[in-house]
C-alpha positions in Angstrom: -31.3 5.4 51.8 -30.6 4.5 54.9 -27.5 2.9 56.8 -28.7 -0.9 56.5 -29.8 -0.2 53.3 -26.7 1.1 51.6 -24.6 -1.9 53.1 -27.7 -4.3 51.7 -26.3 -2.7 48.3 -22.4 -3.4 49.3 -23.5 -6.7 49.5 -25.1 -7.7 47.0 -22.9 -6.1 44.3 -19.9 -7.4 46.1 -20.8 -11.0 46.4 -23.4 -10.6 43.3 -26.4 -11.7 45.4 -29.8 -12.4 43.8 -32.7 -10.5 44.8 -33.9 -14.0 46.5 -31.2 -13.5 48.5 -31.5 -12.2 51.9 -27.6 -10.3 52.8 -29.1 -10.2 56.2 -28.2 -13.5 56.8 -24.8 -13.8 55.4 -22.1 -14.9 57.8 -17.9 -15.4 56.8 -18.3 -18.6 57.6 -20.2 -21.4 55.6 -20.9 -18.5 52.8 -17.9 -19.6 50.4 -18.0 -16.3 48.7 -16.7 -14.5 50.7 -13.0 -15.9 50.4 -10.2 -13.5 51.6 -10.4 -11.8 48.5 -13.8 -10.8 48.9 -13.1 -9.7 52.5 -10.8 -7.0 51.3 -13.3 -5.5 48.4 -16.0 -5.8 50.7 -14.2 -3.5 53.5 -12.9 -1.3 50.8 -16.6 -0.8 49.5 -17.8 -0.1 52.7 -15.2 2.6 53.5 -15.5 4.0 50.3 -19.3 4.4 50.8 -19.2 5.3 54.2 -16.2 7.5 54.6 -15.1 5.6 56.8 -11.2 3.5 57.9 -11.9 0.2 59.0 -8.1 -0.8 60.7 -7.0 -4.3 60.1 -8.2 -5.4 64.1 -11.5 -4.9 63.2 -11.3 -5.8 60.0 -10.6 -9.3 61.7 -14.0 -9.1 63.9 -16.5 -8.3 60.8 -17.6 -11.6 59.7 -21.8 -10.7 59.4 -23.4 -8.0 58.2 -24.9 -7.5 61.3 -21.2 -7.6 63.0 -20.7 -4.5 60.4 -23.7 -2.5 60.6 -23.1 -2.6 64.0 -19.5 -1.0 63.2 -20.6 1.5 61.6 -23.0 2.2 64.2 -20.2 2.9 66.4 -18.0 4.4 63.9 -20.5 6.8 62.4 -21.9 9.4 63.9 
């Protein structure tokens, strides 16, 4: 499974998304389910799935699917 597909599956799991919702369009602002607890859960799931460590400063900036995918592409070989 590709990196984007794996990330989409994490979004689906953390936010309990139906198949009709496109995870790639989700942004923290305007998406009520993405609260502080969901953010911590999302970051932990990403760290676990991809074997990366996301520091707090980066975590604060990762507020959309696109931003997270770009970050993963930057930190992973």
